[in-house]
MIBAZA-339726 format. One record per residue: residue in three letters; x, y, z of N, C-alpha, C, O in turn. Coordinates in Angstrom, 2 decimals, padded with zeros to 5 digits. Example, Ala and Ser with C-alpha at 12.3 -4.5 7.8 and 13.67 -1.06 7.14 Angstrom:
ALA/013.19/-005.69/007.80/012.30/-004.50/007.80/013.20/-003.30/007.80/014.24/-003.32/008.46
SER/012.85/-002.25/007.08/013.67/-001.06/007.14/012.90/000.03/007.87/013.41/001.14/008.04
# end
This chain:
MET/260.00/027.69/057.15/260.99/027.90/056.08/262.33/027.33/056.51/262.87/027.71/057.55
ASP/262.88/026.41/055.71/264.15/025.79/056.05/265.33/026.71/055.82/266.43/026.45/056.32
ALA/265.12/027.79/055.06/266.24/028.66/054.73/266.67/029.54/055.90/267.77/030.10/055.88
GLY/265.80/029.65/056.93/266.10/030.55/058.04/267.40/030.23/058.75/268.30/031.08/058.78
PRO/267.54/029.00/059.34/268.78/028.68/060.04/270.01/028.76/059.14/271.07/029.20/059.57
GLU/269.85/028.32/057.89/270.99/028.36/056.97/271.41/029.79/056.70/272.60/030.10/056.66
THR/270.42/030.69/056.51/270.74/032.10/056.28/271.41/032.70/057.50/272.39/033.43/057.36
ALA/270.89/032.40/058.69/271.50/032.91/059.92/272.93/032.43/060.06/273.81/033.18/060.47
SER/273.17/031.15/059.71/274.52/030.61/059.79/275.46/031.33/058.83/276.60/031.64/059.18
ARG/274.97/031.60/057.61/275.81/032.31/056.65/276.13/033.72/057.15/277.25/034.19/056.99
ARG/275.13/034.39/057.75/275.38/035.72/058.28/276.40/035.67/059.41/277.28/036.53/059.49
PHE/276.28/034.66/060.29/277.22/034.53/061.39/278.62/034.31/060.87/279.57/034.94/061.33
ASP/278.76/033.40/059.89/280.07/033.15/059.30/280.62/034.41/058.65/281.81/034.71/058.77
GLY/279.76/035.16/057.97/280.19/036.39/057.34/280.68/037.41/058.34/281.64/038.14/058.09
LEU/280.01/037.48/059.51/280.42/038.41/060.56/281.79/038.03/061.11/282.63/038.89/061.36
ILE/282.01/036.72/061.29/283.31/036.27/061.78/284.40/036.62/060.78/285.47/037.09/061.16
TRP/284.13/036.40/059.50/285.14/036.71/058.48/285.41/038.21/058.43/286.55/038.63/058.23
ALA/284.38/039.01/058.60/284.58/040.47/058.60/285.45/040.89/059.77/286.37/041.69/059.61
ARG/285.17/040.33/060.96/285.99/040.64/062.14/287.44/040.18/061.91/288.38/040.90/062.25
LEU/287.60/038.99/061.32/288.93/038.47/061.09/289.71/039.35/060.12/290.90/039.61/060.31
CYS/289.03/039.82/059.07/289.69/040.69/058.09/290.17/041.99/058.76/291.28/042.46/058.50
VAL/289.31/042.55/059.62/289.70/043.77/060.33/290.90/043.51/061.23/291.84/044.30/061.26
LEU/290.87/042.38/061.95/291.97/042.06/062.86/293.27/041.88/062.09/294.31/042.39/062.51
VAL/293.22/041.15/060.97/294.42/040.92/060.17/294.96/042.24/059.63/296.16/042.50/059.65
ALA/294.04/043.09/059.13/294.46/044.38/058.58/295.14/045.23/059.64/296.16/045.86/059.39
VAL/294.55/045.25/060.84/295.14/046.03/061.93/296.48/045.44/062.34/297.44/046.17/062.58
GLY/296.55/044.10/062.42/297.81/043.47/062.78/298.93/043.79/061.80/300.06/044.05/062.20
VAL/298.60/043.77/060.50/299.60/044.12/059.49/300.02/045.57/059.62/301.20/045.89/059.56
ALA/299.01/046.46/059.81/299.33/047.88/059.94/300.19/048.15/061.17/301.13/048.95/061.11
VAL/299.88/047.48/062.28/300.67/047.65/063.50/302.10/047.15/063.29/303.06/047.79/063.72
SER/302.23/046.01/062.61/303.57/045.46/062.36/304.39/046.39/061.48/305.61/046.49/061.65
VAL/303.73/047.07/060.55/304.45/048.00/059.69/304.85/049.25/060.47/305.97/049.74/060.33
GLU/303.93/049.75/061.31/304.21/050.98/062.06/305.23/050.75/063.17/306.14/051.56/063.38
MET/305.05/049.64/063.87/305.93/049.37/065.02/306.19/047.88/065.06/305.41/047.13/065.64
ARG/307.28/047.44/064.45/307.54/046.02/064.31/307.67/045.35/065.68/308.47/045.77/066.51
PRO/306.86/044.29/065.92/306.97/043.58/067.20/308.37/042.99/067.38/309.03/042.63/066.41
GLY/308.79/042.90/068.62/310.11/042.37/068.91/310.18/041.87/070.33/309.15/041.64/070.97
LEU/311.40/041.70/070.83/311.61/041.12/072.15/312.28/042.08/073.12/312.80/041.66/074.15
SER/312.26/043.37/072.79/312.88/044.33/073.71/312.15/045.67/073.63/311.64/046.05/072.58
GLY/312.12/046.37/074.76/311.57/047.72/074.82/310.14/047.81/074.32/309.29/046.97/074.61
ALA/309.90/048.87/073.55/308.57/049.11/073.01/308.14/048.00/072.07/306.95/047.71/071.96
HIS/309.09/047.37/071.38/308.76/046.28/070.47/308.17/045.09/071.23/307.24/044.44/070.76
LEU/308.72/044.81/072.40/308.19/043.74/073.23/306.79/044.10/073.73/305.90/043.25/073.78
ALA/306.59/045.36/074.10/305.27/045.81/074.55/304.24/045.62/073.45/303.13/045.16/073.70
VAL/304.61/045.98/072.22/303.70/045.80/071.09/303.39/044.32/070.88/302.25/043.96/070.60
SER/304.40/043.47/071.00/304.19/042.03/070.83/303.19/041.50/071.85/302.26/040.77/071.50
LEU/303.38/041.87/073.12/302.48/041.40/074.18/301.06/041.94/074.00/300.08/041.22/074.18
LEU/300.97/043.20/073.64/299.65/043.80/073.45/298.94/043.20/072.26/297.72/043.01/072.28
LEU/299.70/042.89/071.21/299.09/042.27/070.04/298.55/040.89/070.36/297.47/040.51/069.91
VAL/299.31/040.13/071.16/298.84/038.82/071.60/297.57/038.96/072.44/296.62/038.20/072.26
ALA/297.56/039.93/073.37/296.38/040.15/074.21/295.17/040.55/073.37/294.05/040.10/073.61
GLU/295.41/041.40/072.38/294.32/041.83/071.52/293.74/040.66/070.74/292.52/040.53/070.63
ILE/294.60/039.82/070.20/294.14/038.64/069.45/293.37/037.69/070.36/292.34/037.14/069.98
ALA/293.89/037.50/071.58/293.20/036.62/072.54/291.82/037.16/072.87/290.85/036.40/072.94
GLY/291.72/038.47/073.08/290.42/039.07/073.35/289.48/038.91/072.18/288.29/038.64/072.37
TRP/290.01/039.08/070.96/289.17/038.92/069.76/288.66/037.49/069.64/287.47/037.27/069.38
VAL/289.54/036.51/069.83/289.14/035.11/069.72/288.08/034.77/070.76/287.08/034.12/070.45
ALA/288.30/035.23/072.01/287.32/034.95/073.06/285.99/035.61/072.75/284.94/035.00/072.94
TRP/286.03/036.85/072.27/284.80/037.58/071.93/284.04/036.88/070.83/282.81/036.86/070.85
THR/284.74/036.30/069.87/284.10/035.72/068.70/283.63/034.29/068.92/282.56/033.91/068.45
PHE/284.42/033.50/069.63/284.16/032.07/069.67/283.76/031.52/071.04/283.08/030.50/071.10
VAL/284.16/032.16/072.11/283.90/031.59/073.45/282.45/031.86/073.84/282.01/033.01/073.89
THR/281.72/030.79/074.14/280.33/030.91/074.57/280.15/030.54/076.04/279.22/031.01/076.69
ALA/281.05/029.69/076.58/280.96/029.32/077.99/281.26/030.54/078.86/282.15/031.33/078.57
GLY/280.49/030.67/079.91/280.68/031.80/080.81/279.72/032.94/080.55/279.62/033.86/081.37
GLY/279.00/032.89/079.44/277.96/033.88/079.16/278.48/035.30/079.09/279.52/035.57/078.49
ASP/277.75/036.21/079.72/278.08/037.63/079.67/279.44/037.93/080.30/280.15/038.82/079.83
ARG/279.80/037.21/081.35/281.07/037.48/082.01/282.24/037.26/081.05/283.19/038.04/081.03
ALA/282.17/036.18/080.27/283.23/035.90/079.32/283.29/036.98/078.25/284.38/037.41/077.85
GLN/282.13/037.43/077.78/282.10/038.47/076.77/282.62/039.80/077.31/283.35/040.52/076.63
ILE/282.25/040.11/078.55/282.74/041.34/079.17/284.26/041.32/079.27/284.93/042.29/078.93
ALA/284.80/040.18/079.76/286.25/040.07/079.90/286.94/040.17/078.55/287.98/040.83/078.43
ALA/286.38/039.51/077.53/287.00/039.51/076.20/287.04/040.92/075.61/288.06/041.36/075.09
ILE/285.91/041.62/075.68/285.85/042.97/075.12/286.73/043.93/075.92/287.36/044.81/075.35
ALA/286.77/043.75/077.23/287.62/044.60/078.07/289.09/044.42/077.71/289.82/045.41/077.59
VAL/289.52/043.18/077.52/290.92/042.92/077.16/291.22/043.52/075.79/292.26/044.14/075.60
MET/290.31/043.32/074.85/290.55/043.84/073.50/290.62/045.36/073.50/291.49/045.95/072.86
ALA/289.70/046.01/074.21/289.68/047.47/074.26/290.94/048.02/074.91/291.57/048.93/074.38
ALA/291.31/047.46/076.07/292.48/047.97/076.80/293.77/047.71/076.04/294.63/048.59/075.94
ALA/293.91/046.49/075.49/295.13/046.17/074.75/295.24/047.03/073.49/296.33/047.52/073.17
SER/294.14/047.22/072.79/294.17/048.04/071.58/294.48/049.49/071.90/295.24/050.14/071.19
GLY/293.89/050.00/072.99/294.15/051.38/073.37/295.61/051.59/073.72/296.22/052.58/073.30
ALA/296.17/050.66/074.50/297.58/050.79/074.87/298.48/050.66/073.65/299.49/051.35/073.54
MET/298.11/049.76/072.73/298.93/049.54/071.55/298.89/050.75/070.61/299.84/051.00/069.87
ALA/297.79/051.50/070.65/297.70/052.70/069.81/298.73/053.75/070.21/298.99/054.68/069.45
THR/299.31/053.61/071.39/300.41/054.49/071.80/301.58/054.39/070.82/302.23/055.39/070.50
PHE/301.83/053.17/070.35/302.96/052.91/069.46/302.54/052.78/068.00/303.32/053.08/067.09
ALA/301.29/052.34/067.76/300.80/052.13/066.40/299.37/052.64/066.31/298.45/051.94/066.74
PRO/299.15/053.82/065.76/297.80/054.41/065.72/296.75/053.54/065.05/295.56/053.70/065.32
ALA/297.17/052.62/064.17/296.19/051.76/063.50/295.40/050.91/064.49/294.29/050.48/064.18
ALA/295.96/050.67/065.67/295.26/049.87/066.68/293.98/050.54/067.15/293.14/049.89/067.77
ALA/293.82/051.83/066.87/292.58/052.52/067.26/291.36/051.89/066.60/290.25/051.99/067.13
VAL/291.56/051.24/065.45/290.45/050.58/064.77/289.85/049.50/065.66/288.63/049.36/065.74
CYS/290.72/048.74/066.34/290.22/047.68/067.22/289.57/048.25/068.48/288.71/047.60/069.08
VAL/289.96/049.45/068.90/289.25/050.12/069.99/287.80/050.39/069.55/286.86/050.17/070.31
GLY/287.66/050.87/068.32/286.32/051.08/067.78/285.54/049.78/067.66/284.34/049.75/067.91
LEU/286.23/048.71/067.27/285.58/047.40/067.16/285.11/046.90/068.52/284.03/046.32/068.64
ALA/285.92/047.15/069.54/285.50/046.77/070.90/284.30/047.58/071.34/283.39/047.05/071.98
GLY/284.28/048.88/071.00/283.12/049.70/071.32/281.88/049.21/070.61/280.79/049.22/071.18
LEU/282.05/048.79/069.36/280.92/048.23/068.61/280.37/046.99/069.29/279.16/046.85/069.47
GLY/281.27/046.08/069.68/280.83/044.86/070.36/280.15/045.14/071.68/279.14/044.52/072.01
ALA/280.70/046.10/072.44/280.09/046.44/073.73/278.71/047.05/073.54/277.78/046.74/074.27
GLY/278.59/047.94/072.54/277.31/048.58/072.31/276.24/047.61/071.87/275.07/047.77/072.23
VAL/276.62/046.60/071.07/275.66/045.61/070.60/275.24/044.66/071.72/274.06/044.32/071.84
ALA/276.21/044.24/072.54/275.95/043.16/073.48/275.35/043.60/074.81/274.64/042.83/075.46
PHE/275.63/044.85/075.23/275.28/045.23/076.60/274.49/046.53/076.64/274.43/047.28/075.67
GLU/273.88/046.77/077.80/273.15/048.01/078.01/274.14/049.18/078.10/275.34/048.98/078.29
LEU/273.60/050.40/077.95/274.43/051.58/077.77/275.50/051.79/078.85/276.66/052.00/078.49
PRO/275.17/051.73/080.14/276.23/052.01/081.15/277.42/051.07/081.04/278.57/051.52/081.07
LEU/277.16/049.77/080.93/278.25/048.81/080.82/278.99/048.98/079.50/280.22/048.87/079.46
ALA/278.27/049.24/078.42/278.91/049.44/077.12/279.85/050.63/077.14/280.95/050.57/076.61
VAL/279.41/051.73/077.77/280.25/052.93/077.87/281.50/052.62/078.70/282.60/053.04/078.34
ALA/281.32/051.90/079.81/282.46/051.59/080.67/283.49/050.73/079.93/284.69/050.98/080.04
LEU/283.03/049.73/079.20/283.95/048.87/078.46/284.66/049.65/077.35/285.87/049.50/077.15
THR/283.91/050.48/076.64/284.51/051.25/075.55/285.54/052.25/076.07/286.55/052.50/075.41
ALA/285.28/052.80/077.24/286.19/053.80/077.82/287.54/053.21/078.18/288.49/053.96/078.40
LEU/287.64/051.89/078.25/288.92/051.27/078.58/289.98/051.57/077.51/291.16/051.68/077.82
GLY/289.55/051.70/076.26/290.49/051.99/075.19/291.15/053.36/075.35/292.37/053.44/075.46
PRO/290.36/054.44/075.37/290.96/055.76/075.63/291.69/055.84/076.96/292.73/056.49/077.07
GLY/291.16/055.17/077.99/291.83/055.18/079.28/293.19/054.51/079.22/294.15/054.97/079.85
ALA/293.28/053.41/078.46/294.55/052.69/078.36/295.61/053.52/077.65/296.77/053.55/078.07
ILE/295.23/054.19/076.56/296.22/054.99/075.85/296.62/056.22/076.67/297.78/056.64/076.63
ALA/295.68/056.78/077.40/296.01/057.93/078.25/297.03/057.53/079.32/297.99/058.25/079.57
LEU/296.81/056.37/079.94/297.74/055.89/080.96/299.10/055.57/080.35/300.14/055.90/080.92
SER/299.09/054.93/079.18/300.34/054.57/078.52/301.14/055.81/078.13/302.36/055.85/078.34
LEU/300.47/056.81/077.57/301.16/058.04/077.18/301.73/058.76/078.41/302.82/059.33/078.37
ALA/300.95/058.73/079.50/301.43/059.38/080.72/302.66/058.67/081.28/303.57/059.32/081.78
LEU/302.68/057.35/081.19/303.80/056.59/081.73/305.09/056.84/080.95/306.18/056.87/081.54
ILE/304.98/057.01/079.64/306.19/057.22/078.85/306.48/058.71/078.65/307.48/059.07/078.03
GLY/305.61/059.57/079.18/305.82/061.00/079.10/305.65/061.58/077.71/306.30/062.57/077.37
ALA/304.77/060.97/076.91/304.54/061.44/075.54/303.36/062.41/075.52/302.60/062.52/076.48
ALA/303.24/063.13/074.40/302.12/064.06/074.23/300.80/063.29/074.19/300.76/062.14/073.76
LEU/299.74/063.93/074.64/298.44/063.26/074.75/297.59/063.38/073.48/296.42/063.02/073.49
GLY/298.17/063.88/072.41/297.41/064.06/071.17/296.74/062.81/070.64/295.59/062.90/070.21
PRO/297.40/061.63/070.63/296.78/060.42/070.08/295.48/060.01/070.76/294.71/059.24/070.20
ILE/295.24/060.53/071.97/294.01/060.15/072.66/292.78/060.55/071.85/291.76/059.86/071.87
ALA/292.88/061.67/071.13/291.72/062.15/070.36/291.30/061.13/069.31/290.12/060.85/069.16
GLY/292.27/060.58/068.58/291.95/059.60/067.55/291.34/058.34/068.13/290.37/057.81/067.60
VAL/291.92/057.87/069.23/291.39/056.66/069.88/289.99/056.93/070.43/289.10/056.09/070.32
GLY/289.82/058.11/071.04/288.50/058.46/071.57/287.45/058.54/070.47/286.32/058.10/070.66
ALA/287.82/059.10/069.31/286.88/059.19/068.18/286.52/057.80/067.68/285.35/057.53/067.39
ALA/287.53/056.91/067.57/287.25/055.54/067.13/286.35/054.81/068.12/285.42/054.11/067.72
ALA/286.62/055.00/069.41/285.80/054.35/070.44/284.37/054.86/070.40/283.43/054.07/070.49
LEU/284.20/056.18/070.27/282.87/056.76/070.24/282.10/056.31/069.00/280.92/055.97/069.08
GLY/282.79/056.30/067.85/282.13/055.86/066.63/281.66/054.42/066.72/280.53/054.10/066.34
GLY/282.54/053.54/067.21/282.16/052.14/067.37/281.02/051.97/068.35/280.11/051.17/068.12
LEU/281.06/052.71/069.46/280.00/052.62/070.47/278.66/053.06/069.90/277.64/052.41/070.14
LEU/278.65/054.16/069.16/277.40/054.65/068.59/276.81/053.65/067.60/275.60/053.42/067.57
LEU/277.68/053.05/066.78/277.21/052.02/065.85/276.64/050.83/066.61/275.60/050.27/066.24
GLY/277.33/050.44/067.69/276.85/049.32/068.49/275.52/049.61/069.16/274.64/048.75/069.19
ILE/275.37/050.82/069.68/274.10/051.19/070.32/272.97/051.17/069.30/271.87/050.70/069.59
SER/273.25/051.68/068.10/272.24/051.67/067.05/271.83/050.24/066.70/270.64/049.95/066.54
ARG/272.82/049.35/066.60/272.53/047.95/066.30/271.76/047.30/067.44/270.84/046.52/067.19
HIS/272.12/047.61/068.67/271.44/047.07/069.84/269.97/047.50/069.85/269.08/046.69/070.11
ALA/269.72/048.78/069.55/268.34/049.29/069.50/267.55/048.60/068.40/266.38/048.27/068.58
TYR/268.20/048.37/067.26/267.52/047.69/066.15/267.14/046.27/066.55/266.03/045.82/066.27
ARG/268.06/045.56/067.21/267.76/044.20/067.64/266.62/044.18/068.64/265.78/043.28/068.61
GLU/266.59/045.16/069.54/265.50/045.22/070.52/264.16/045.46/069.83/263.15/044.87/070.21
ARG/264.16/046.34/068.81/262.92/046.58/068.07/262.45/045.30/067.36/261.26/044.99/067.36
VAL/263.39/044.58/066.77/263.03/043.33/066.09/262.47/042.32/067.09/261.47/041.65/066.81
ASP/263.10/042.22/068.27/262.61/041.30/069.29/261.21/041.69/069.77/260.35/040.84/069.97
GLN/261.00/043.00/069.95/259.68/043.46/070.38/258.62/043.17/069.32/257.52/042.74/069.64
GLN/258.97/043.40/068.06/258.03/043.10/066.98/257.71/041.62/066.93/256.56/041.23/066.69
ALA/258.73/040.77/067.14/258.49/039.33/067.15/257.59/038.94/068.32/256.72/038.09/068.18
THR/257.82/039.56/069.49/256.98/039.26/070.65/255.54/039.66/070.41/254.62/038.93/070.76
VAL/255.35/040.84/069.82/254.00/041.31/069.51/253.33/040.39/068.50/252.14/040.08/068.63
ALA/254.09/039.95/067.50/253.53/039.06/066.48/253.10/037.73/067.10/252.04/037.20/066.77
VAL/253.95/037.18/068.00/253.59/035.93/068.67/252.35/036.10/069.52/251.46/035.25/069.52
ALA/252.29/037.22/070.27/251.10/037.48/071.10/249.85/037.61/070.24/248.78/037.12/070.61
ARG/249.99/038.29/069.09/248.84/038.44/068.20/248.39/037.10/067.64/247.19/036.83/067.54
ASP/249.35/036.26/067.26/248.99/034.93/066.75/248.30/034.09/067.81/247.34/033.38/067.53
ARG/248.80/034.19/069.05/248.16/033.44/070.14/246.74/033.93/070.38/245.83/033.13/070.60
ALA/246.55/035.26/070.32/245.21/035.81/070.52/244.27/035.35/069.41/243.11/035.02/069.66
GLU/244.79/035.32/068.17/243.95/034.86/067.06/243.60/033.38/067.22/242.47/032.98/066.94
LEU/244.56/032.57/067.67/244.27/031.16/067.89/243.26/030.97/069.01/242.36/030.13/068.91
GLU/243.40/031.77/070.08/242.45/031.67/071.18/241.05/032.09/070.73/240.05/031.47/071.10
HIS/241.01/033.15/069.92/239.71/033.60/069.39/239.08/032.52/068.51/237.88/032.28/068.58
ALA/239.91/031.87/067.68/239.40/030.80/066.81/238.90/029.62/067.66/237.88/029.00/067.34
ARG/239.62/029.32/068.75/239.20/028.22/069.62/237.86/028.54/070.28/236.99/027.67/070.40
VAL/237.71/029.79/070.71/236.44/030.20/071.32/235.31/030.09/070.31/234.21/029.64/070.65
ASP/235.56/030.50/069.07/234.54/030.40/068.03/234.15/028.94/067.77/232.97/028.64/067.60
ILE/235.16/028.04/067.75/234.87/026.63/067.53/234.03/026.06/068.66/233.08/025.32/068.42
LEU/234.39/026.42/069.90/233.61/025.94/071.05/232.18/026.47/071.01/231.24/025.75/071.32
ALA/232.03/027.74/070.63/230.69/028.32/070.54/229.87/027.62/069.46/228.67/027.37/069.64
GLU/230.51/027.30/068.34/229.80/026.60/067.27/229.40/025.19/067.70/228.31/024.72/067.37
ARG/230.29/024.52/068.44/229.96/023.19/068.95/228.77/023.25/069.90/227.88/022.40/069.84
ASN/228.76/024.24/070.78/227.64/024.39/071.71/226.34/024.65/070.98/225.29/024.12/071.35
ARG/226.41/025.48/069.92/225.21/025.78/069.14/224.68/024.52/068.46/223.48/024.25/068.48
LEU/225.60/023.75/067.86/225.18/022.50/067.21/224.61/021.52/068.22/223.63/020.83/067.93
ALA/225.21/021.46/069.42/224.71/020.55/070.45/223.29/020.94/070.87/222.43/020.09/071.06
ARG/223.06/022.26/071.01/221.72/022.71/071.38/220.71/022.38/070.28/219.59/021.95/070.56
GLU/221.11/022.59/069.02/220.19/022.29/067.91/219.87/020.80/067.86/218.72/020.40/067.68
ILE/220.91/019.99/068.02/220.68/018.54/068.01/219.78/018.13/069.16/218.88/017.30/069.01
HIS/220.02/018.75/070.33/219.19/018.45/071.50/217.74/018.83/071.25/216.83/018.08/071.58
ASP/217.52/020.02/070.65/216.16/020.47/070.38/215.46/019.56/069.37/214.29/019.23/069.52
VAL/216.22/019.15/068.32/215.63/018.28/067.28/215.27/016.94/067.88/214.18/016.41/067.64
LEU/216.19/016.39/068.67/215.90/015.10/069.29/214.71/015.19/070.25/213.85/014.31/070.28
ALA/214.68/016.28/071.04/213.57/016.44/071.98/212.25/016.53/071.23/211.25/015.94/071.65
HIS/212.23/017.30/070.11/211.01/017.45/069.33/210.60/016.11/068.70/209.43/015.75/068.69
THR/211.60/015.39/068.18/211.31/014.09/067.53/210.78/013.10/068.54/209.78/012.42/068.29
LEU/211.43/013.00/069.66/210.99/012.05/070.69/209.62/012.42/071.22/208.80/011.54/071.49
GLY/209.38/013.74/071.37/208.06/014.15/071.83/206.97/013.74/070.84/205.92/013.22/071.23
ALA/207.23/013.98/069.55/206.25/013.60/068.53/206.07/012.11/068.49/204.94/011.64/068.33
LEU/207.15/011.33/068.63/207.07/009.88/068.65/206.24/009.40/069.84/205.43/008.48/069.72
SER/206.46/010.04/070.98/205.71/009.65/072.17/204.22/009.88/071.99/203.40/009.06/072.41
VAL/203.86/011.00/071.36/202.45/011.29/071.11/201.87/010.25/070.18/200.76/009.76/070.41
GLN/202.61/009.90/069.10/202.10/008.91/068.17/201.92/007.56/068.83/200.93/006.87/068.57
LEU/202.87/007.15/069.71/202.75/005.89/070.40/201.53/005.87/071.31/200.82/004.87/071.39
GLU/201.29/006.99/071.99/200.14/007.05/072.86/198.82/006.97/072.06/197.84/006.37/072.49
ALA/198.86/007.60/070.87/197.65/007.53/070.03/197.45/006.12/069.52/196.49/005.86/068.80
# end
């Protein structure tokens, strides 16, 4: 079916656009809550927003480096988003998005470690500025929700891969069985032809002798 690669491409493009829409929405919300600037907390928000965007771009588009590049990208996005949630709670959405990416791409221990960077970053940031630790709950909930969704998606992909592997193995077994049947039929025909020829030649030999 020629539609397969085209459909996969459309899904991939749709996923990129969905991620981009989330990033833009969060960026706008952060700018409204805590306008980026060049001094104090405003400068911190500016730097964290740049780091978050860089992590998102690397996570979405960078393929060189394999898993290491993806780990670094998700780690940067999670940590930057968590720290930025100190000043703009809307950034917690990107912490959840990082948890989703980690849960989809990696096994549970690594996914949990990457996702935990978001809550860890906001906890450290709040401690450094001496603020109340209440915002950690929202970031932790976003991180957990994204991680659970990612784990669910990861499990679904594994089931699909296993089903595809089983289907391929079954098709190979059926082809092998068909090949064995063809060889058996050829052997049977060869024996029949051999018997017919032997009988014909024997009868011919008797007639010649007579």
